TISE-23823 format. One record per atom (N, C-alpha, C): x, y, z negated; residue in one letter; atom name. Coordinates in pm, 1 decimal. Last residue first. Layout:
<pts>
+----------+----------+----------+--------+-------+
|       px |       py |       pz | residu | atome |
+----------+----------+----------+--------+-------+
|        X |        Y |        Z |      A |    CA |
...
+----------+----------+----------+--------+-------+
</pts>
This chain:
<pts>
+----------+----------+----------+--------+-------+
|       px |       py |       pz | residu | atome |
+----------+----------+----------+--------+-------+
|  -2476.4 |   1360.2 |   -950.5 |      A |     N |
|  -2461.5 |   1315.7 |   -819.8 |      A |    CA |
|  -2351.7 |   1380.5 |   -767.7 |      A |     C |
|  -2391.0 |   1585.8 |  -1177.0 |      T |     N |
|  -2514.8 |   1508.9 |  -1146.8 |      T |    CA |
|  -2519.4 |   1471.3 |   -992.7 |      T |     C |
|  -2118.5 |   1581.8 |  -1396.9 |      R |     N |
|  -2176.7 |   1611.7 |  -1270.3 |      R |    CA |
|  -2310.2 |   1526.2 |  -1252.4 |      R |     C |
|  -2010.8 |   1517.1 |  -1634.8 |      G |     N |
|  -2068.4 |   1656.5 |  -1616.9 |      G |    CA |
|  -2120.0 |   1684.8 |  -1495.4 |      G |     C |
|  -1819.7 |   1272.7 |  -1502.5 |      R |     N |
|  -1877.5 |   1331.6 |  -1631.3 |      R |    CA |
|  -1900.7 |   1470.5 |  -1609.3 |      R |     C |
|  -1709.0 |   1170.5 |  -1274.8 |      G |     N |
|  -1851.2 |   1176.7 |  -1279.1 |      G |    CA |
|  -1907.0 |   1243.4 |  -1415.2 |      G |     C |
|  -1438.1 |   1132.7 |  -1296.5 |      R |     N |
|  -1486.4 |   1251.4 |  -1233.2 |      R |    CA |
|  -1634.3 |   1263.3 |  -1248.2 |      R |     C |
|  -1435.1 |    894.4 |  -1464.5 |      V |     N |
|  -1365.4 |   1016.6 |  -1503.3 |      V |    CA |
|  -1404.5 |   1134.4 |  -1437.6 |      V |     C |
|  -1594.5 |    715.2 |  -1319.3 |      L |     N |
|  -1627.7 |    751.9 |  -1455.2 |      L |    CA |
|  -1558.5 |    882.2 |  -1501.8 |      L |     C |
|  -1459.2 |    693.2 |  -1080.2 |      N |     N |
|  -1595.2 |    740.7 |  -1084.1 |      N |    CA |
|  -1636.8 |    784.7 |  -1226.0 |      N |     C |
|  -1207.5 |    581.8 |  -1171.7 |      I |     N |
|  -1221.7 |    714.1 |  -1108.5 |      I |    CA |
|  -1356.9 |    787.4 |  -1116.5 |      I |     C |
|  -1300.3 |    339.9 |  -1256.2 |      I |     N |
|  -1248.2 |    425.6 |  -1346.2 |      I |    CA |
|  -1238.2 |    575.9 |  -1295.7 |      I |     C |
|  -1395.3 |    226.3 |  -1014.2 |      L |     N |
|  -1490.0 |    252.1 |  -1123.0 |      L |    CA |
|  -1442.4 |    362.9 |  -1222.8 |      L |     C |
|  -1169.2 |    221.5 |   -867.4 |      L |     N |
|  -1274.0 |    312.0 |   -823.9 |      L |    CA |
|  -1360.7 |    336.3 |   -937.2 |      L |     C |
|  -1025.2 |     34.8 |  -1029.5 |      I |     N |
|   -977.6 |    157.4 |  -1007.8 |      I |    CA |
|  -1081.8 |    248.7 |   -969.6 |      I |     C |
|  -1210.3 |   -193.8 |   -980.3 |      I |     N |
|  -1189.9 |   -139.7 |  -1116.2 |      I |    CA |
|  -1127.2 |     -1.1 |  -1118.9 |      I |     C |
|  -1184.0 |   -225.6 |   -712.0 |      A |     N |
|  -1308.5 |   -200.1 |   -763.9 |      A |    CA |
|  -1292.9 |   -146.0 |   -912.5 |      A |     C |
|   -904.0 |   -301.7 |   -694.0 |      V |     N |
|   -949.2 |   -177.1 |   -629.6 |      V |    CA |
|  -1087.3 |   -129.9 |   -683.1 |      V |     C |
|   -917.2 |   -546.4 |   -829.4 |      V |     N |
|   -838.3 |   -437.3 |   -880.0 |      V |    CA |
|   -883.6 |   -293.8 |   -816.6 |      V |     C |
|  -1080.5 |   -698.9 |   -668.4 |      L |     N |
|  -1116.0 |   -666.0 |   -813.2 |      L |    CA |
|  -1038.6 |   -542.6 |   -863.3 |      L |     C |
|   -922.1 |   -701.8 |   -436.1 |      L |     N |
|  -1056.7 |   -640.7 |   -425.0 |      L |    CA |
|  -1106.4 |   -611.5 |   -567.7 |      L |     C |
|   -701.5 |   -854.7 |   -529.5 |      I |     N |
|   -686.5 |   -721.3 |   -480.1 |      I |    CA |
|   -827.4 |   -636.0 |   -471.3 |      I |     C |
|   -833.9 |  -1096.0 |   -575.4 |      H |     N |
|   -766.5 |  -1026.2 |   -690.0 |      H |    CA |
|   -747.0 |   -872.9 |   -651.4 |      H |     C |
|   -914.0 |  -1158.5 |   -319.9 |      I |     N |
|  -1016.7 |  -1137.8 |   -424.1 |      I |    CA |
|   -960.3 |  -1055.3 |   -542.1 |      I |     C |
|   -678.1 |  -1201.1 |   -197.8 |      S |     N |
|   -763.0 |  -1098.5 |   -153.6 |      S |    CA |
|   -868.3 |  -1060.0 |   -261.3 |      S |     C |
|   -582.7 |  -1428.4 |   -337.2 |      W |     N |
|   -515.4 |  -1295.3 |   -338.5 |      W |    CA |
|   -598.9 |  -1185.5 |   -298.0 |      W |     C |
|   -770.9 |  -1618.3 |   -242.6 |      G |     N |
|   -749.2 |  -1594.6 |   -382.1 |      G |    CA |
|   -677.9 |  -1461.8 |   -410.3 |      G |     C |
|   -728.1 |  -1609.3 |     24.5 |      I |     N |
|   -852.3 |  -1568.8 |    -23.0 |      I |    CA |
|   -835.5 |  -1541.0 |   -173.0 |      I |     C |
|   -468.5 |  -1723.9 |     34.8 |      L |     N |
|   -497.1 |  -1591.1 |     97.7 |      L |    CA |
|   -625.1 |  -1535.4 |     34.4 |      L |     C |
|   -525.3 |  -1979.9 |    -72.9 |      H |     N |
|   -425.3 |  -1885.4 |   -149.2 |      H |    CA |
|   -438.6 |  -1732.1 |    -87.6 |      H |     C |
|   -706.9 |  -2084.0 |    116.1 |      F |     N |
|   -724.3 |  -2082.6 |    -24.6 |      F |    CA |
|   -649.9 |  -1983.4 |   -102.0 |      F |     C |
|   -543.9 |  -2080.1 |    344.8 |      L |     N |
|   -660.7 |  -2000.8 |    340.1 |      L |    CA |
|   -697.3 |  -1990.6 |    195.5 |      L |     C |
|   -353.5 |  -2276.3 |    274.2 |      L |     N |
|   -314.4 |  -2142.3 |    300.9 |      L |    CA |
|   -427.4 |  -2054.3 |    288.4 |      L |     C |
|   -509.0 |  -2511.1 |    240.9 |      W |     N |
|   -413.8 |  -2471.4 |    123.8 |      W |    CA |
|   -383.9 |  -2316.3 |    146.6 |      W |     C |
|   -624.7 |  -2541.7 |    498.4 |      G |     N |
|   -708.3 |  -2506.0 |    375.1 |      G |    CA |
|   -627.1 |  -2469.5 |    253.9 |      G |     C |
|   -395.0 |  -2590.1 |    649.3 |      L |     N |
|   -479.2 |  -2488.3 |    665.3 |      L |    CA |
|   -560.0 |  -2446.3 |    550.6 |      L |     C |
|   -305.1 |  -2826.3 |    525.6 |      L |     N |
|   -224.4 |  -2721.6 |    525.8 |      L |    CA |
|   -290.7 |  -2586.6 |    551.5 |      L |     C |
|   -523.0 |  -3000.8 |    605.1 |      W |     N |
|   -484.6 |  -2972.4 |    475.2 |      W |    CA |
|   -400.9 |  -2839.6 |    442.7 |      W |     C |
|   -499.7 |  -2989.9 |    884.4 |      L |     N |
|   -615.2 |  -2934.4 |    812.9 |      L |    CA |
|   -596.2 |  -2914.7 |    664.2 |      L |     C |
|   -242.4 |  -3100.6 |    907.0 |      V |     N |
|   -272.2 |  -2970.1 |    959.8 |      V |    CA |
|   -390.8 |  -2905.8 |    890.6 |      V |     C |
|   -304.9 |  -3357.2 |    802.0 |      F |     N |
|   -207.0 |  -3271.9 |    740.3 |      F |    CA |
|   -223.0 |  -3135.4 |    790.3 |      F |     C |
|   -494.1 |  -3459.6 |    983.3 |      F |     N |
|   -533.7 |  -3432.4 |    842.0 |      F |    CA |
|   -426.8 |  -3354.3 |    777.8 |      F |     C |
|   -340.7 |  -3476.2 |   1213.3 |      V |     N |
|   -455.9 |  -3381.9 |   1206.3 |      V |    CA |
|   -497.9 |  -3351.4 |   1066.8 |      V |     C |
|   -140.6 |  -3657.4 |   1140.9 |      V |     N |
|   -103.3 |  -3509.8 |   1179.9 |      V |    CA |
|   -218.7 |  -3425.8 |   1168.0 |      V |     C |
|   -299.6 |  -3887.2 |   1089.9 |      M |     N |
|   -210.0 |  -3833.5 |    989.7 |      M |    CA |
|   -173.9 |  -3679.3 |   1014.7 |      M |     C |
|   -409.9 |  -3918.9 |   1352.7 |      L |     N |
|   -492.8 |  -3888.8 |   1242.9 |      L |    CA |
|   -415.1 |  -3826.6 |   1123.5 |      L |     C |
|   -170.4 |  -3981.4 |   1490.8 |      T |     N |
|   -245.2 |  -3875.8 |   1533.4 |      T |    CA |
|   -338.0 |  -3829.2 |   1413.1 |      T |     C |
|    -96.8 |  -4216.2 |   1355.8 |      W |     N |
|     -7.2 |  -4104.1 |   1353.0 |      W |    CA |
|    -94.0 |  -3978.2 |   1391.6 |      W |     C |
|   -319.1 |  -4388.2 |   1423.1 |      L |     N |
|   -278.8 |  -4343.5 |   1281.2 |      L |    CA |
|   -193.1 |  -4234.8 |   1277.1 |      L |     C |
|   -273.6 |  -4399.4 |   1706.1 |      L |     N |
|   -399.8 |  -4343.4 |   1644.6 |      L |    CA |
|   -379.1 |  -4299.5 |   1507.6 |      L |     C |
|    -25.5 |  -4527.0 |   1731.0 |      Q |     N |
|    -53.2 |  -4397.5 |   1778.1 |      Q |    CA |
|   -173.6 |  -4327.9 |   1718.2 |      Q |     C |
|   -108.9 |  -4776.6 |   1621.5 |      A |     N |
|     -4.0 |  -4698.0 |   1557.1 |      A |    CA |
|    -18.5 |  -4549.0 |   1602.6 |      A |     C |
|   -255.3 |  -4877.8 |   1821.6 |      M |     N |
|   -328.9 |  -4849.6 |   1694.0 |      M |    CA |
|   -233.3 |  -4762.5 |   1601.3 |      M |     C |
+----------+----------+----------+--------+-------+
</pts>
């Protein structure tokens, strides 16, 4: 029974760690994508004045 509890504890710890890491990686990538989108929007607004398509 103790072996089963240790196994469950290790599995849950690994799953928790994986979820924590993925959450932080996804959070950073969303911020980077937002910054890139804002930069592209600004470039498009600056270059797009006076042009049609």
